[in-house]
C-alpha positions in Angstrom: 0.0 0.0 0.0 2.8 2.4 0.9 4.5 1.7 -2.4 1.3 2.5 -4.3 1.2 5.9 -2.5 4.8 6.6 -3.4 4.0 5.7 -7.1 0.9 7.9 -7.1 2.8 10.8 -5.5 5.5 10.4 -8.1 3.0 10.3 -11.0 1.2 13.4 -9.7 4.5 15.2 -9.3 5.6 14.4 -12.8 2.2 15.6 -14.0 2.5 18.9 -12.3 6.1 19.4 -13.5 4.9 18.7 -17.1 2.1 21.1 -16.6 4.4 23.8 -15.3 6.8 23.3 -18.2 4.0 23.5 -20.7 2.6 26.7 -19.2 6.0 28.3 -18.9 6.6 27.7 -22.6 3.2 29.2 -23.4 4.3 32.4 -21.5 1.8 32.1 -18.6 3.3 33.5 -15.4 0.3 33.1 -13.1 0.0 29.4 -13.0 1.3 29.1 -9.5 -2.1 29.7 -7.9 -3.5 26.8 -10.0 -0.7 24.3 -9.1 0.0 25.1 -5.5 -3.3 23.9 -4.0 -3.1 20.3 -5.3 0.4 20.0 -4.1 -0.6 21.2 -0.6 -3.4 18.5 -0.6 -0.7 15.8 -0.8 0.3 16.6 2.7 3.7 17.5 4.1 5.5 16.3 1.1 3.4 18.3 -1.2 3.8 21.4 1.0 7.5 21.1 0.9 7.5 20.9 -2.8 5.2 23.9 -3.0 7.6 25.8 -0.8 10.5 25.0 -3.0 8.6 26.3 -6.1 7.4 29.4 -4.3 11.0 30.3 -3.3 12.1 30.4 -7.0 11.7 34.0 -8.3 10.2 32.8 -11.6 7.3 31.1 -9.7 6.6 34.0 -7.3 3.3 35.9 -7.6 3.6 38.7 -10.2 3.9 42.1 -8.4 4.0 44.1 -11.6 0.9 46.1 -10.7 2.3 46.9 -7.3 5.6 48.1 -8.7 3.8 50.2 -11.3 1.7 51.8 -8.6 4.9 52.7 -6.6 6.5 54.1 -9.8 3.4 56.3 -10.5 3.4 57.6 -6.9 7.1 58.6 -7.3 6.4 60.2 -10.7 3.5 62.3 -9.2 5.7 63.5 -6.3 8.5 64.4 -8.7 6.1 66.4 -10.9 4.6 68.2 -7.9 8.0 69.1 -6.6 9.0 70.4 -10.1 5.9 72.5 -10.4 6.5 74.0 -6.9 10.1 74.8 -7.7 9.1 76.5 -10.9 6.4 78.7 -9.1 8.9 79.6 -6.3 11.5 80.5 -8.9 9.0 82.8 -10.6 8.2 84.5 -7.2 11.9 85.1 -6.6 12.2 86.7 -10.0 9.1 88.9 -9.1 11.0 89.9 -5.9 13.8 91.3 -8.0 11.3 93.4 -10.1 9.2 94.7 -7.2 10.7 97.2 -4.7 7.7 96.8 -2.4 8.2 93.0 -2.0 7.5 91.9 1.6 7.2 88.1 1.6 6.3 85.0 -0.3 3.5 82.9 1.1 1.7 79.7 0.4 -2.1 79.4 0.2 -3.2 76.8 2.7 -7.0 77.3 2.9 -10.0 79.1 1.5 -12.7 80.8 3.4 -15.5 78.2 4.0 -18.3 80.9 3.9 -16.8 82.6 0.8 -14.9 79.8 -0.9 -14.2 81.4 -4.2 -13.4 84.9 -3.1 -11.2 84.7 0.1 -8.1 82.6 0.6 -5.7 82.2 3.5 -1.9 82.5 3.4 0.7 81.2 5.8 2.4 84.6 6.5 1.2 87.3 9.0 2.5 90.0 11.4 5.6 88.0 12.1 6.7 88.2 8.5 5.9 91.9 8.1 2.4 91.5 6.5 -0.2 94.1 7.4 -3.7 95.0 6.3 -4.2 96.4 2.8 -1.0 95.0 1.4 -1.3 93.5 -2.0 -1.1 89.8 -3.1 0.2 89.0 -6.6 1.7 86.2 -8.6 4.0 86.3 -11.6 0.8 86.3 -13.8 -0.9 89.2 -12.2 -3.0 90.7 -9.3 -4.7 88.4 -6.9 -6.2 90.6 -4.2 -5.7 92.6 -1.0 -4.7 91.5 2.5 -7.8 91.9 4.8 -7.3 90.2 8.2 -3.9 89.6 9.7 -2.7 87.3 12.5 0.7 86.4 13.7 1.4 83.6 11.3 -1.5 83.9 8.8 -3.6 86.3 6.9 -6.5 86.2 4.5 -6.7 87.8 1.0 -9.9 89.2 -0.5 -9.7 88.4 -4.3 -10.3 91.0 -6.9 -13.3 89.1 -8.1 -15.1 89.7 -4.7 -18.1 92.0 -5.0 -16.6 94.2 -2.3 -13.3 94.6 -4.1 -12.4 97.8 -6.1 -9.2 98.6 -7.9 -8.2 101.7 -9.8 -7.1 100.5 -13.2 -6.3 101.7 -16.7 -6.3 100.1 -20.1 -2.7 99.7 -21.2 -2.9 100.8 -24.8 -5.8 103.4 -24.8 -4.9 104.7 -21.3 -8.6 104.7 -20.4 -9.1 104.7 -16.6 -11.9 103.3 -14.4 -12.7 101.2 -11.3 -12.5 97.4 -11.5 -15.0 95.6 -9.3 -15.6 91.9 -8.8 -18.7 90.2 -10.0 -18.7 87.5 -7.3 -17.7 84.8 -9.7 -14.5 84.5 -11.8 -14.5 87.8 -13.6 -14.5 91.5 -12.9 -16.4 94.5 -14.3 -14.6 97.7 -15.4 -16.9 100.6 -14.3 -17.2 104.3 -15.1 -15.9 104.2 -18.6 -17.8 106.6 -20.8 -19.2 105.5 -24.1 -17.1 108.2 -25.7 -14.1 106.0 -25.3 -13.2 103.0 -27.5 -12.4 100.0 -25.3 -11.2 97.1 -27.3 -11.6 93.4 -26.6 -8.2 91.8 -25.8 -6.7 95.0 -24.4 -4.6 94.5 -21.3 -5.7 96.1 -18.0 -3.1 97.2 -15.4 -3.3 99.0 -12.0 -3.2 102.8 -12.2 -2.1 103.4 -8.6 -4.6 106.2 -8.2 -6.5 104.4 -5.3 -3.4 104.7 -3.0 -3.5 100.9 -2.3 -2.4 99.0 -5.4 1.0 99.8 -6.8 1.0 101.2 -10.4 1.6 98.9 -13.3 0.6 95.5 -12.0 -1.0 93.3 -14.6 -4.7 92.7 -13.8 -6.2 91.0 -16.8 -7.6 91.7 -20.2 -10.9 93.0 -21.7 -13.0 90.0 -22.5 -16.2 91.8 -23.6 -17.5 95.3 -24.3 -21.2 96.3 -24.3 -21.8 99.9 -25.2 -25.6 99.7 -25.3 -26.6 98.4 -21.9 -26.1 101.7 -20.0 -27.1 105.2 -20.6 -23.7 106.8 -19.9 -21.1 104.1 -19.2 -20.1 101.0 -21.1 -20.3 97.5 -19.5 -16.8 96.1 -19.8 -15.9 92.6 -18.5 -12.3 91.9 -17.5 -10.9 88.4 -17.2 -8.1 88.2 -14.6 -4.7 87.2 -16.0 -4.2 85.0 -12.9 -6.8 82.2 -12.7 -8.0 82.9 -9.2 -9.0 79.3 -8.5 -5.4 78.1 -9.2 -3.5 80.3 -6.8 -1.0 78.2 -4.7 1.6 80.8 -3.7 1.6 84.6 -3.7 4.0 87.5 -3.2 2.9 90.2 -0.7 3.7 93.7 -1.7 3.5 97.0 0.1 2.3 100.2 -1.5 
């Protein structure tokens, strides 16, 4: 009886070895799960054989997906670090161009009650930031410092309905007051119909309000309606800095 068991075990072992060889030739690398269970059923001897096979790298469970996941995580971290370095480099270049530069700050939150119009930065009194200073990026104007604490401050964006900025059109030199529409654009007010404002013309700060330094890029004229009002044109301005994508700002004093 014992000899019969030995012969049966040997036949089964030869069968599985043949099956493994065939599947390896066919290029299948996931056959281990299929073959391990019958070997374990054979008892201690089968388990020992299974352990031998599982110790061979070729027969180990394929971890390609796991390794790809780790590679993707590393690639994402690398890209984020590269983007951050590029933004910080641009802020340093802005520091060299702006004599009123005070500090560079990161955006760490947005106001829950006014999500799209107020953001929080990680610099405050301790870094020289005070109320009514100006927040900008290399692309253009972001807003004005409103509330200041020791290590943080909030910024009211130029798109807020309570924001107003003295501006002028860069080419035609037409002046007016830029106010937020509460969404993602601004309205240039008090421009007479006698003036020719052109779509696409750049808008910059004029400095006449005593708060925003002169010459900062604000945006461009995206639409002009000369018929809606009796005296003034309705001019829409799209900010040059997308206000929902601000991650770092430079704080400037007047």
